[in-house]
PyMOL Python script that loads the backbone (N, CA, C, O; Angstrom):
from pymol import cmd

cmd.read_pdbstr("""\
ATOM      1  N   MET A   1      50.543 -11.095 -54.772  1.00  0.00           N
ATOM      2  CA  MET A   1      51.550 -10.115 -55.118  1.00  0.00           C
ATOM      3  C   MET A   1      51.186  -9.521 -56.484  1.00  0.00           C
ATOM      4  O   MET A   1      50.848 -10.254 -57.413  1.00  0.00           O
ATOM      5  N   PRO A   2      51.256  -8.183 -56.599  1.00  0.00           N
ATOM      6  CA  PRO A   2      50.907  -7.563 -57.881  1.00  0.00           C
ATOM      7  C   PRO A   2      51.904  -7.974 -58.971  1.00  0.00           C
ATOM      8  O   PRO A   2      53.023  -8.388 -58.667  1.00  0.00           O
ATOM      9  N   PRO A   3      51.497  -7.861 -60.229  1.00  0.00           N
ATOM     10  CA  PRO A   3      52.389  -8.276 -61.309  1.00  0.00           C
ATOM     11  C   PRO A   3      53.681  -7.461 -61.355  1.00  0.00           C
ATOM     12  O   PRO A   3      54.729  -7.988 -61.727  1.00  0.00           O
ATOM     13  N   PHE A   4      53.615  -6.177 -60.979  1.00  0.00           N
ATOM     14  CA  PHE A   4      54.811  -5.343 -60.984  1.00  0.00           C
ATOM     15  C   PHE A   4      55.111  -4.928 -59.552  1.00  0.00           C
ATOM     16  O   PHE A   4      54.511  -3.984 -59.038  1.00  0.00           O
ATOM     17  N   SER A   5      56.016  -5.613 -58.922  1.00  0.00           N
ATOM     18  CA  SER A   5      56.351  -5.336 -57.531  1.00  0.00           C
ATOM     19  C   SER A   5      57.171  -4.053 -57.435  1.00  0.00           C
ATOM     20  O   SER A   5      58.067  -3.809 -58.244  1.00  0.00           O
ATOM     21  N   THR A   6      56.851  -3.246 -56.444  1.00  0.00           N
ATOM     22  CA  THR A   6      57.581  -1.991 -56.249  1.00  0.00           C
ATOM     23  C   THR A   6      58.698  -2.134 -55.234  1.00  0.00           C
ATOM     24  O   THR A   6      59.570  -1.269 -55.148  1.00  0.00           O
ATOM     25  N   THR A   7      58.688  -3.214 -54.464  1.00  0.00           N
ATOM     26  CA  THR A   7      59.727  -3.432 -53.455  1.00  0.00           C
ATOM     27  C   THR A   7      60.172  -4.882 -53.481  1.00  0.00           C
ATOM     28  O   THR A   7      59.681  -5.684 -54.274  1.00  0.00           O
ATOM     29  N   ASN A   8      61.109  -5.205 -52.601  1.00  0.00           N
ATOM     30  CA  ASN A   8      61.649  -6.563 -52.552  1.00  0.00           C
ATOM     31  C   ASN A   8      60.819  -7.501 -51.679  1.00  0.00           C
ATOM     32  O   ASN A   8      60.947  -8.719 -51.800  1.00  0.00           O
ATOM     33  N   THR A   9      59.977  -6.963 -50.807  1.00  0.00           N
ATOM     34  CA  THR A   9      59.241  -7.820 -49.870  1.00  0.00           C
ATOM     35  C   THR A   9      57.756  -7.794 -50.171  1.00  0.00           C
ATOM     36  O   THR A   9      57.217  -6.793 -50.643  1.00  0.00           O
ATOM     37  N   GLN A  10      57.117  -8.890 -49.897  1.00  0.00           N
ATOM     38  CA  GLN A  10      55.680  -8.990 -50.146  1.00  0.00           C
ATOM     39  C   GLN A  10      54.897  -8.136 -49.151  1.00  0.00           C
ATOM     40  O   GLN A  10      53.855  -7.581 -49.500  1.00  0.00           O
ATOM     41  N   GLU A  11      55.396  -8.024 -47.895  1.00  0.00           N
ATOM     42  CA  GLU A  11      54.683  -7.232 -46.887  1.00  0.00           C
ATOM     43  C   GLU A  11      54.595  -5.769 -47.303  1.00  0.00           C
ATOM     44  O   GLU A  11      53.572  -5.116 -47.094  1.00  0.00           O
ATOM     45  N   ALA A  12      55.671  -5.260 -47.891  1.00  0.00           N
ATOM     46  CA  ALA A  12      55.683  -3.857 -48.295  1.00  0.00           C
ATOM     47  C   ALA A  12      54.733  -3.601 -49.456  1.00  0.00           C
ATOM     48  O   ALA A  12      54.258  -2.478 -49.621  1.00  0.00           O
ATOM     49  N   ASP A  13      54.448  -4.612 -50.258  1.00  0.00           N
ATOM     50  CA  ASP A  13      53.520  -4.448 -51.380  1.00  0.00           C
ATOM     51  C   ASP A  13      52.070  -4.664 -50.973  1.00  0.00           C
ATOM     52  O   ASP A  13      51.164  -4.478 -51.785  1.00  0.00           O
ATOM     53  N   ASP A  14      51.846  -5.047 -49.742  1.00  0.00           N
ATOM     54  CA  ASP A  14      50.493  -5.297 -49.253  1.00  0.00           C
ATOM     55  C   ASP A  14      49.716  -3.978 -49.225  1.00  0.00           C
ATOM     56  O   ASP A  14      50.174  -3.025 -48.595  1.00  0.00           O
ATOM     57  N   PRO A  15      48.563  -3.889 -49.883  1.00  0.00           N
ATOM     58  CA  PRO A  15      47.786  -2.639 -49.909  1.00  0.00           C
ATOM     59  C   PRO A  15      47.431  -2.135 -48.512  1.00  0.00           C
ATOM     60  O   PRO A  15      47.417  -0.927 -48.271  1.00  0.00           O
ATOM     61  N   THR A  16      47.147  -3.049 -47.599  1.00  0.00           N
ATOM     62  CA  THR A  16      46.812  -2.624 -46.241  1.00  0.00           C
ATOM     63  C   THR A  16      47.998  -1.929 -45.587  1.00  0.00           C
ATOM     64  O   THR A  16      47.837  -0.908 -44.919  1.00  0.00           O
ATOM     65  N   GLU A  17      49.175  -2.480 -45.777  1.00  0.00           N
ATOM     66  CA  GLU A  17      50.391  -1.879 -45.205  1.00  0.00           C
ATOM     67  C   GLU A  17      50.645  -0.503 -45.813  1.00  0.00           C
ATOM     68  O   GLU A  17      51.028   0.433 -45.111  1.00  0.00           O
ATOM     69  N   ILE A  18      50.434  -0.390 -47.099  1.00  0.00           N
ATOM     70  CA  ILE A  18      50.631   0.898 -47.779  1.00  0.00           C
ATOM     71  C   ILE A  18      49.646   1.930 -47.244  1.00  0.00           C
ATOM     72  O   ILE A  18      50.028   3.073 -46.992  1.00  0.00           O
ATOM     73  N   ILE A  19      48.397   1.547 -47.069  1.00  0.00           N
ATOM     74  CA  ILE A  19      47.379   2.471 -46.549  1.00  0.00           C
ATOM     75  C   ILE A  19      47.729   2.896 -45.129  1.00  0.00           C
ATOM     76  O   ILE A  19      47.593   4.069 -44.782  1.00  0.00           O
ATOM     77  N   ILE A  20      48.176   1.956 -44.310  1.00  0.00           N
ATOM     78  CA  ILE A  20      48.553   2.292 -42.931  1.00  0.00           C
ATOM     79  C   ILE A  20      49.704   3.292 -42.926  1.00  0.00           C
ATOM     80  O   ILE A  20      49.683   4.266 -42.173  1.00  0.00           O
ATOM     81  N   ARG A  21      50.697   3.054 -43.756  1.00  0.00           N
ATOM     82  CA  ARG A  21      51.839   3.980 -43.816  1.00  0.00           C
ATOM     83  C   ARG A  21      51.415   5.361 -44.321  1.00  0.00           C
ATOM     84  O   ARG A  21      51.871   6.380 -43.804  1.00  0.00           O
ATOM     85  N   LEU A  22      50.554   5.390 -45.317  1.00  0.00           N
ATOM     86  CA  LEU A  22      50.070   6.678 -45.825  1.00  0.00           C
ATOM     87  C   LEU A  22      49.285   7.436 -44.760  1.00  0.00           C
ATOM     88  O   LEU A  22      49.424   8.653 -44.634  1.00  0.00           O
ATOM     89  N   ARG A  23      48.466   6.729 -44.001  1.00  0.00           N
ATOM     90  CA  ARG A  23      47.709   7.380 -42.927  1.00  0.00           C
ATOM     91  C   ARG A  23      48.642   7.907 -41.846  1.00  0.00           C
ATOM     92  O   ARG A  23      48.423   8.992 -41.307  1.00  0.00           O
ATOM     93  N   ASN A  24      49.680   7.143 -41.529  1.00  0.00           N
ATOM     94  CA  ASN A  24      50.650   7.614 -40.544  1.00  0.00           C
ATOM     95  C   ASN A  24      51.360   8.869 -41.034  1.00  0.00           C
ATOM     96  O   ASN A  24      51.578   9.806 -40.266  1.00  0.00           O
ATOM     97  N   CYS A  25      51.720   8.886 -42.309  1.00  0.00           N
ATOM     98  CA  CYS A  25      52.344  10.078 -42.890  1.00  0.00           C
ATOM     99  C   CYS A  25      51.391  11.264 -42.836  1.00  0.00           C
ATOM    100  O   CYS A  25      51.800  12.383 -42.526  1.00  0.00           O
ATOM    101  N   GLU A  26      50.130  11.018 -43.138  1.00  0.00           N
ATOM    102  CA  GLU A  26      49.124  12.082 -43.099  1.00  0.00           C
ATOM    103  C   GLU A  26      48.979  12.638 -41.687  1.00  0.00           C
ATOM    104  O   GLU A  26      48.864  13.851 -41.507  1.00  0.00           O
ATOM    105  N   LYS A  27      48.983  11.764 -40.687  1.00  0.00           N
ATOM    106  CA  LYS A  27      48.886  12.206 -39.294  1.00  0.00           C
ATOM    107  C   LYS A  27      50.096  13.046 -38.903  1.00  0.00           C
ATOM    108  O   LYS A  27      49.959  14.056 -38.213  1.00  0.00           O
ATOM    109  N   GLN A  28      51.280  12.628 -39.345  1.00  0.00           N
ATOM    110  CA  GLN A  28      52.486  13.390 -39.038  1.00  0.00           C
ATOM    111  C   GLN A  28      52.441  14.765 -39.690  1.00  0.00           C
ATOM    112  O   GLN A  28      52.842  15.757 -39.082  1.00  0.00           O
ATOM    113  N   ILE A  29      51.959  14.825 -40.913  1.00  0.00           N
ATOM    114  CA  ILE A  29      51.845  16.112 -41.606  1.00  0.00           C
ATOM    115  C   ILE A  29      50.841  17.007 -40.892  1.00  0.00           C
ATOM    116  O   ILE A  29      51.093  18.198 -40.707  1.00  0.00           O
ATOM    117  N   ASP A  30      49.703  16.444 -40.489  1.00  0.00           N
ATOM    118  CA  ASP A  30      48.700  17.222 -39.762  1.00  0.00           C
ATOM    119  C   ASP A  30      49.267  17.757 -38.454  1.00  0.00           C
ATOM    120  O   ASP A  30      49.031  18.911 -38.099  1.00  0.00           O
ATOM    121  N   GLN A  31      50.012  16.923 -37.738  1.00  0.00           N
ATOM    122  CA  GLN A  31      50.595  17.354 -36.470  1.00  0.00           C
ATOM    123  C   GLN A  31      51.627  18.457 -36.703  1.00  0.00           C
ATOM    124  O   GLN A  31      51.669  19.434 -35.955  1.00  0.00           O
ATOM    125  N   SER A  32      52.455  18.308 -37.730  1.00  0.00           N
ATOM    126  CA  SER A  32      53.447  19.337 -38.046  1.00  0.00           C
ATOM    127  C   SER A  32      52.768  20.645 -38.424  1.00  0.00           C
ATOM    128  O   SER A  32      53.232  21.721 -38.048  1.00  0.00           O
ATOM    129  N   THR A  33      51.677  20.555 -39.162  1.00  0.00           N
ATOM    130  CA  THR A  33      50.940  21.754 -39.555  1.00  0.00           C
ATOM    131  C   THR A  33      50.362  22.457 -38.334  1.00  0.00           C
ATOM    132  O   THR A  33      50.430  23.682 -38.229  1.00  0.00           O
ATOM    133  N   ARG A  34      49.792  21.685 -37.410  1.00  0.00           N
ATOM    134  CA  ARG A  34      49.246  22.279 -36.184  1.00  0.00           C
ATOM    135  C   ARG A  34      50.344  22.952 -35.367  1.00  0.00           C
ATOM    136  O   ARG A  34      50.155  24.057 -34.857  1.00  0.00           O
ATOM    137  N   GLU A  35      51.490  22.289 -35.243  1.00  0.00           N
ATOM    138  CA  GLU A  35      52.598  22.870 -34.489  1.00  0.00           C
ATOM    139  C   GLU A  35      53.094  24.144 -35.162  1.00  0.00           C
ATOM    140  O   GLU A  35      53.395  25.127 -34.484  1.00  0.00           O
ATOM    141  N   PHE A  36      53.181  24.135 -36.483  1.00  0.00           N
ATOM    142  CA  PHE A  36      53.629  25.320 -37.211  1.00  0.00           C
ATOM    143  C   PHE A  36      52.660  26.478 -36.999  1.00  0.00           C
ATOM    144  O   PHE A  36      53.081  27.607 -36.749  1.00  0.00           O
ATOM    145  N   ARG A  37      51.361  26.195 -37.101  1.00  0.00           N
ATOM    146  CA  ARG A  37      50.360  27.248 -36.890  1.00  0.00           C
ATOM    147  C   ARG A  37      50.437  27.794 -35.470  1.00  0.00           C
ATOM    148  O   ARG A  37      50.327  29.001 -35.257  1.00  0.00           O
ATOM    149  N   ARG A  38      50.626  26.902 -34.496  1.00  0.00           N
ATOM    150  CA  ARG A  38      50.732  27.339 -33.107  1.00  0.00           C
ATOM    151  C   ARG A  38      51.967  28.233 -32.926  1.00  0.00           C
ATOM    152  O   ARG A  38      51.899  29.257 -32.246  1.00  0.00           O
ATOM    153  N   ASP A  39      53.092  27.844 -33.538  1.00  0.00           N
ATOM    154  CA  ASP A  39      54.304  28.654 -33.443  1.00  0.00           C
ATOM    155  C   ASP A  39      54.124  30.009 -34.119  1.00  0.00           C
ATOM    156  O   ASP A  39      54.583  31.027 -33.601  1.00  0.00           O
ATOM    157  N   VAL A  40      53.461  30.026 -35.267  1.00  0.00           N
ATOM    158  CA  VAL A  40      53.215  31.296 -35.961  1.00  0.00           C
ATOM    159  C   VAL A  40      52.308  32.184 -35.115  1.00  0.00           C
ATOM    160  O   VAL A  40      52.538  33.389 -35.017  1.00  0.00           O
ATOM    161  N   ASN A  41      51.280  31.598 -34.501  1.00  0.00           N
ATOM    162  CA  ASN A  41      50.393  32.379 -33.637  1.00  0.00           C
ATOM    163  C   ASN A  41      51.155  32.958 -32.452  1.00  0.00           C
ATOM    164  O   ASN A  41      50.927  34.105 -32.068  1.00  0.00           O
ATOM    165  N   ARG A  42      52.056  32.173 -31.872  1.00  0.00           N
ATOM    166  CA  ARG A  42      52.871  32.684 -30.759  1.00  0.00           C
ATOM    167  C   ARG A  42      53.760  33.828 -31.215  1.00  0.00           C
ATOM    168  O   ARG A  42      53.907  34.825 -30.507  1.00  0.00           O
ATOM    169  N   LEU A  43      54.351  33.689 -32.391  1.00  0.00           N
ATOM    170  CA  LEU A  43      55.207  34.744 -32.924  1.00  0.00           C
ATOM    171  C   LEU A  43      54.413  36.022 -33.152  1.00  0.00           C
ATOM    172  O   LEU A  43      54.860  37.106 -32.777  1.00  0.00           O
ATOM    173  N   ILE A  44      53.248  35.904 -33.760  1.00  0.00           N
ATOM    174  CA  ILE A  44      52.409  37.076 -34.017  1.00  0.00           C
ATOM    175  C   ILE A  44      51.991  37.725 -32.706  1.00  0.00           C
ATOM    176  O   ILE A  44      52.010  38.951 -32.588  1.00  0.00           O
ATOM    177  N   THR A  45      51.613  36.917 -31.720  1.00  0.00           N
ATOM    178  CA  THR A  45      51.224  37.457 -30.419  1.00  0.00           C
ATOM    179  C   THR A  45      52.386  38.195 -29.776  1.00  0.00           C
ATOM    180  O   THR A  45      52.205  39.280 -29.223  1.00  0.00           O
ATOM    181  N   GLY A  46      53.575  37.616 -29.844  1.00  0.00           N
ATOM    182  CA  GLY A  46      54.755  38.267 -29.278  1.00  0.00           C
ATOM    183  C   GLY A  46      55.075  39.579 -29.966  1.00  0.00           C
ATOM    184  O   GLY A  46      55.396  40.568 -29.308  1.00  0.00           O
ATOM    185  N   LEU A  47      54.989  39.591 -31.291  1.00  0.00           N
ATOM    186  CA  LEU A  47      55.273  40.824 -32.025  1.00  0.00           C
ATOM    187  C   LEU A  47      54.235  41.903 -31.729  1.00  0.00           C
ATOM    188  O   LEU A  47      54.578  43.077 -31.590  1.00  0.00           O
ATOM    189  N   LEU A  48      52.972  41.509 -31.634  1.00  0.00           N
ATOM    190  CA  LEU A  48      51.933  42.485 -31.288  1.00  0.00           C
ATOM    191  C   LEU A  48      52.157  43.046 -29.886  1.00  0.00           C
ATOM    192  O   LEU A  48      52.007  44.246 -29.661  1.00  0.00           O
ATOM    193  N   THR A  49      52.516  42.173 -28.949  1.00  0.00           N
ATOM    194  CA  THR A  49      52.783  42.627 -27.585  1.00  0.00           C
ATOM    195  C   THR A  49      53.946  43.608 -27.566  1.00  0.00           C
ATOM    196  O   THR A  49      53.874  44.652 -26.917  1.00  0.00           O
ATOM    197  N   LEU A  50      55.014  43.273 -28.277  1.00  0.00           N
ATOM    198  CA  LEU A  50      56.168  44.166 -28.350  1.00  0.00           C
ATOM    199  C   LEU A  50      55.779  45.505 -28.974  1.00  0.00           C
ATOM    200  O   LEU A  50      56.206  46.560 -28.505  1.00  0.00           O
ATOM    201  N   GLY A  51      54.977  45.461 -30.021  1.00  0.00           N
ATOM    202  CA  GLY A  51      54.531  46.700 -30.658  1.00  0.00           C
ATOM    203  C   GLY A  51      53.672  47.547 -29.740  1.00  0.00           C
ATOM    204  O   GLY A  51      53.808  48.770 -29.715  1.00  0.00           O
ATOM    205  N   ILE A  52      52.786  46.909 -28.982  1.00  0.00           N
ATOM    206  CA  ILE A  52      51.926  47.650 -28.053  1.00  0.00           C
ATOM    207  C   ILE A  52      52.759  48.285 -26.951  1.00  0.00           C
ATOM    208  O   ILE A  52      52.535  49.440 -26.588  1.00  0.00           O
ATOM    209  N   ILE A  53      53.716  47.538 -26.419  1.00  0.00           N
ATOM    210  CA  ILE A  53      54.573  48.087 -25.361  1.00  0.00           C
ATOM    211  C   ILE A  53      55.400  49.248 -25.901  1.00  0.00           C
ATOM    212  O   ILE A  53      55.538  50.275 -25.236  1.00  0.00           O
ATOM    213  N   SER A  54      55.950  49.092 -27.101  1.00  0.00           N
ATOM    214  CA  SER A  54      56.737  50.173 -27.701  1.00  0.00           C
ATOM    215  C   SER A  54      55.877  51.410 -27.931  1.00  0.00           C
ATOM    216  O   SER A  54      56.307  52.533 -27.669  1.00  0.00           O
ATOM    217  N   ALA A  55      54.666  51.197 -28.419  1.00  0.00           N
ATOM    218  CA  ALA A  55      53.770  52.330 -28.656  1.00  0.00           C
ATOM    219  C   ALA A  55      53.411  53.026 -27.352  1.00  0.00           C
ATOM    220  O   ALA A  55      53.296  54.251 -27.313  1.00  0.00           O
ATOM    221  N   SER A  56      53.234  52.254 -26.281  1.00  0.00           N
ATOM    222  CA  SER A  56      52.896  52.882 -25.001  1.00  0.00           C
ATOM    223  C   SER A  56      54.070  53.696 -24.473  1.00  0.00           C
ATOM    224  O   SER A  56      53.865  54.754 -23.879  1.00  0.00           O
ATOM    225  N   PHE A  57      55.309  53.217 -24.680  1.00  0.00           N
ATOM    226  CA  PHE A  57      56.469  54.006 -24.256  1.00  0.00           C
ATOM    227  C   PHE A  57      56.553  55.296 -25.053  1.00  0.00           C
ATOM    228  O   PHE A  57      56.878  56.349 -24.504  1.00  0.00           O
ATOM    229  N   LEU A  58      56.264  55.219 -26.339  1.00  0.00           N
ATOM    230  CA  LEU A  58      56.299  56.430 -27.153  1.00  0.00           C
ATOM    231  C   LEU A  58      55.210  57.408 -26.728  1.00  0.00           C
ATOM    232  O   LEU A  58      55.419  58.621 -26.727  1.00  0.00           O
ATOM    233  N   HIS A  59      54.051  56.873 -26.367  1.00  0.00           N
ATOM    234  CA  HIS A  59      52.928  57.734 -26.011  1.00  0.00           C
ATOM    235  C   HIS A  59      53.077  58.333 -24.612  1.00  0.00           C
ATOM    236  O   HIS A  59      52.814  59.519 -24.412  1.00  0.00           O
ATOM    237  N   PHE A  60      53.495  57.522 -23.654  1.00  0.00           N
ATOM    238  CA  PHE A  60      53.543  57.985 -22.267  1.00  0.00           C
ATOM    239  C   PHE A  60      54.929  58.430 -21.825  1.00  0.00           C
ATOM    240  O   PHE A  60      55.072  58.929 -20.709  1.00  0.00           O
ATOM    241  N   GLY A  61      55.937  58.272 -22.639  1.00  0.00           N
ATOM    242  CA  GLY A  61      57.282  58.685 -22.275  1.00  0.00           C
ATOM    243  C   GLY A  61      58.021  57.600 -21.518  1.00  0.00           C
ATOM    244  O   GLY A  61      57.555  56.467 -21.399  1.00  0.00           O
ATOM    245  N   MET A  62      59.190  57.976 -21.006  1.00  0.00           N
ATOM    246  CA  MET A  62      60.013  57.008 -20.281  1.00  0.00           C
ATOM    247  C   MET A  62      59.392  56.688 -18.932  1.00  0.00           C
ATOM    248  O   MET A  62      58.748  57.551 -18.335  1.00  0.00           O
ATOM    249  N   PRO A  63      59.566  55.487 -18.444  1.00  0.00           N
ATOM    250  CA  PRO A  63      59.079  55.149 -17.107  1.00  0.00           C
ATOM    251  C   PRO A  63      59.803  55.956 -16.033  1.00  0.00           C
ATOM    252  O   PRO A  63      60.889  56.486 -16.270  1.00  0.00           O
ATOM    253  N   ALA A  64      59.203  56.044 -14.873  1.00  0.00           N
ATOM    254  CA  ALA A  64      59.739  56.880 -13.795  1.00  0.00           C
ATOM    255  C   ALA A  64      61.129  56.435 -13.360  1.00  0.00           C
ATOM    256  O   ALA A  64      61.970  57.288 -13.074  1.00  0.00           O
ATOM    257  N   ASP A  65      61.401  55.153 -13.300  1.00  0.00           N
ATOM    258  CA  ASP A  65      62.716  54.708 -12.837  1.00  0.00           C
ATOM    259  C   ASP A  65      63.825  55.135 -13.789  1.00  0.00           C
ATOM    260  O   ASP A  65      64.940  55.419 -13.350  1.00  0.00           O
ATOM    261  N   ARG A  66      63.542  55.183 -15.066  1.00  0.00           N
ATOM    262  CA  ARG A  66      64.561  55.653 -16.006  1.00  0.00           C
ATOM    263  C   ARG A  66      64.762  57.164 -15.865  1.00  0.00           C
ATOM    264  O   ARG A  66      65.882  57.660 -15.980  1.00  0.00           O
ATOM    265  N   GLU A  67      63.694  57.874 -15.622  1.00  0.00           N
ATOM    266  CA  GLU A  67      63.827  59.317 -15.423  1.00  0.00           C
ATOM    267  C   GLU A  67      64.643  59.608 -14.170  1.00  0.00           C
ATOM    268  O   GLU A  67      65.459  60.529 -14.149  1.00  0.00           O
ATOM    269  N   MET A  68      64.414  58.809 -13.120  1.00  0.00           N
ATOM    270  CA  MET A  68      65.182  58.990 -11.888  1.00  0.00           C
ATOM    271  C   MET A  68      66.654  58.656 -12.121  1.00  0.00           C
ATOM    272  O   MET A  68      67.528  59.361 -11.615  1.00  0.00           O
ATOM    273  N   ALA A  69      66.940  57.614 -12.865  1.00  0.00           N
ATOM    274  CA  ALA A  69      68.320  57.249 -13.166  1.00  0.00           C
ATOM    275  C   ALA A  69      68.996  58.349 -13.977  1.00  0.00           C
ATOM    276  O   ALA A  69      70.168  58.657 -13.759  1.00  0.00           O
ATOM    277  N   LYS A  70      68.262  58.935 -14.903  1.00  0.00           N
ATOM    278  CA  LYS A  70      68.809  60.024 -15.707  1.00  0.00           C
ATOM    279  C   LYS A  70      69.082  61.252 -14.834  1.00  0.00           C
ATOM    280  O   LYS A  70      70.104  61.919 -14.996  1.00  0.00           O
ATOM    281  N   ALA A  71      68.172  61.545 -13.917  1.00  0.00           N
ATOM    282  CA  ALA A  71      68.367  62.676 -13.007  1.00  0.00           C
ATOM    283  C   ALA A  71      69.575  62.430 -12.110  1.00  0.00           C
ATOM    284  O   ALA A  71      70.367  63.346 -11.886  1.00  0.00           O
ATOM    285  N   ASN A  72      69.732  61.211 -11.591  1.00  0.00           N
ATOM    286  CA  ASN A  72      70.894  60.885 -10.758  1.00  0.00           C
ATOM    287  C   ASN A  72      72.190  61.041 -11.536  1.00  0.00           C
ATOM    288  O   ASN A  72      73.184  61.531 -11.000  1.00  0.00           O
ATOM    289  N   GLN A  73      72.185  60.631 -12.780  1.00  0.00           N
ATOM    290  CA  GLN A  73      73.381  60.757 -13.605  1.00  0.00           C
ATOM    291  C   GLN A  73      73.722  62.231 -13.802  1.00  0.00           C
ATOM    292  O   GLN A  73      74.892  62.608 -13.737  1.00  0.00           O
ATOM    293  N   GLU A  74      72.726  63.057 -14.039  1.00  0.00           N
ATOM    294  CA  GLU A  74      72.967  64.492 -14.217  1.00  0.00           C
ATOM    295  C   GLU A  74      73.499  65.114 -12.936  1.00  0.00           C
ATOM    296  O   GLU A  74      74.375  65.977 -12.984  1.00  0.00           O
ATOM    297  N   ILE A  75      72.977  64.687 -11.792  1.00  0.00           N
ATOM    298  CA  ILE A  75      73.457  65.208 -10.503  1.00  0.00           C
ATOM    299  C   ILE A  75      74.910  64.804 -10.287  1.00  0.00           C
ATOM    300  O   ILE A  75      75.725  65.625  -9.867  1.00  0.00           O
ATOM    301  N   ASN A  76      75.242  63.545 -10.570  1.00  0.00           N
ATOM    302  CA  ASN A  76      76.623  63.075 -10.398  1.00  0.00           C
ATOM    303  C   ASN A  76      77.584  63.832 -11.295  1.00  0.00           C
ATOM    304  O   ASN A  76      78.690  64.165 -10.869  1.00  0.00           O
ATOM    305  N   VAL A  77      77.186  64.110 -12.526  1.00  0.00           N
ATOM    306  CA  VAL A  77      78.039  64.863 -13.445  1.00  0.00           C
ATOM    307  C   VAL A  77      78.222  66.285 -12.927  1.00  0.00           C
ATOM    308  O   VAL A  77      79.321  66.836 -12.993  1.00  0.00           O
ATOM    309  N   ALA A  78      77.151  66.877 -12.414  1.00  0.00           N
ATOM    310  CA  ALA A  78      77.239  68.243 -11.888  1.00  0.00           C
ATOM    311  C   ALA A  78      78.166  68.301 -10.677  1.00  0.00           C
ATOM    312  O   ALA A  78      78.910  69.271 -10.534  1.00  0.00           O
ATOM    313  N   TRP A  79      78.147  67.301  -9.806  1.00  0.00           N
ATOM    314  CA  TRP A  79      79.005  67.290  -8.618  1.00  0.00           C
ATOM    315  C   TRP A  79      80.470  67.107  -8.988  1.00  0.00           C
ATOM    316  O   TRP A  79      81.351  67.595  -8.280  1.00  0.00           O
ATOM    317  N   LYS A  80      80.740  66.416 -10.079  1.00  0.00           N
ATOM    318  CA  LYS A  80      82.129  66.182 -10.480  1.00  0.00           C
ATOM    319  C   LYS A  80      82.764  67.417 -11.096  1.00  0.00           C
ATOM    320  O   LYS A  80      83.990  67.503 -11.174  1.00  0.00           O
ATOM    321  N   ARG A  81      81.971  68.356 -11.529  1.00  0.00           N
ATOM    322  CA  ARG A  81      82.520  69.578 -12.150  1.00  0.00           C
ATOM    323  C   ARG A  81      83.080  70.439 -11.118  1.00  0.00           C
ATOM    324  O   ARG A  81      83.592  71.516 -11.424  1.00  0.00           O
TER     325      ARG A  81
END
""", "prot")
cmd.dss("prot")
cmd.show_as("cartoon", "prot")
cmd.util.cbc("prot")
cmd.orient("prot")
């Protein structure tokens, strides 16, 4: 046991136990970092996809089904007059 104990138990002061716990903490941090990077990559991919789709709508106009719905609405309004 070291001259200045940091805990109440001898097992917790064991250098091997401390190294094992530190390695476990390091593994958890590495795993959290990988998960965070993966989530950030997914977010960036999603935002890029949304931007590309939005740009294509701006470039090519409204899709045909929306144009047809708009035309039907105009016809219905005209018939009600």
